[in-house]
C-alpha positions as CSV (number, residue, x, y, z in Angstrom):
1,M,-86.9,-32.2,-37.9
2,K,-84.9,-34.1,-40.5
3,R,-87.6,-33.5,-43.1
4,F,-87.5,-29.7,-42.4
5,V,-83.8,-29.6,-42.8
6,E,-83.9,-31.5,-46.0
7,K,-86.6,-29.3,-47.5
8,F,-84.8,-26.2,-46.4
9,M,-81.5,-27.4,-48.0
10,F,-83.3,-28.2,-51.3
11,W,-85.1,-24.9,-51.3
12,F,-81.8,-23.0,-50.6
13,V,-79.7,-24.9,-53.2
14,W,-82.3,-24.3,-55.9
15,K,-82.1,-20.6,-55.3
16,L,-78.3,-20.5,-55.9
17,P,-77.0,-19.6,-59.3
18,H,-76.4,-22.6,-61.5
19,S,-73.0,-21.4,-62.5
20,L,-72.0,-21.6,-58.8
21,I,-73.3,-25.1,-58.4
22,Y,-71.4,-26.2,-61.6
23,Y,-68.2,-24.6,-60.3
24,C,-68.6,-26.3,-56.9
25,A,-69.1,-29.7,-58.6
26,L,-66.0,-29.2,-60.8
27,R,-64.0,-28.1,-57.8
28,A,-65.1,-31.1,-55.7
29,A,-64.1,-33.5,-58.6
30,A,-60.7,-31.8,-59.0
31,N,-60.1,-31.9,-55.3
32,A,-61.1,-35.6,-55.1
33,T,-58.4,-36.6,-57.6
34,C,-55.7,-35.3,-55.2
35,G,-54.4,-37.1,-52.2
36,E,-56.1,-40.4,-51.5
37,F,-57.3,-40.7,-55.1
38,G,-54.4,-38.9,-56.7
39,N,-53.6,-41.8,-59.1
40,K,-57.2,-41.9,-60.5
41,T,-59.1,-39.8,-63.0
42,P,-62.5,-38.3,-62.1
43,D,-64.2,-41.0,-64.1
44,E,-62.7,-43.6,-61.8
45,V,-63.8,-42.0,-58.5
46,S,-67.5,-42.3,-57.4
47,I,-69.5,-39.2,-56.5
48,M,-69.7,-40.5,-52.9
49,N,-66.0,-40.8,-52.7
50,M,-65.6,-37.3,-54.0
51,I,-68.0,-35.9,-51.4
52,D,-66.3,-37.8,-48.6
53,A,-62.8,-36.6,-49.7
54,W,-64.1,-33.0,-49.8
55,G,-65.7,-33.3,-46.4
56,K,-62.6,-34.9,-44.8
57,K,-60.3,-32.1,-46.1
58,R,-62.7,-29.3,-45.3
59,G,-64.5,-30.5,-42.2
60,G,-61.9,-32.6,-40.4
61,D,-62.3,-36.4,-40.1
62,K,-66.0,-36.4,-40.6
63,S,-67.3,-37.8,-43.9
64,F,-70.5,-36.8,-45.6
65,R,-72.1,-40.0,-44.5
66,A,-71.3,-39.3,-40.8
67,L,-72.7,-35.8,-41.2
68,M,-75.9,-37.1,-42.7
69,K,-76.3,-39.6,-39.8
70,E,-76.0,-36.7,-37.4
71,L,-78.7,-34.8,-39.2
72,E,-81.0,-37.8,-39.0
73,K,-80.9,-37.8,-35.2
């Protein structure tokens, strides 16, 4: 099941317009430098911290790592 979900996600994302993906990446980086990492520049925040910060603000207290663990089950 995990493999199917992963393949579907890759297929779906590759079908999206590249400009949308680029915008989302910039938006996540800008969002990550607010709040918890507000005193840091995007260069100082890792991509995993950016993803976790975005997930916590948008999806409650679950981080990206917690969501991925749920998918693995």
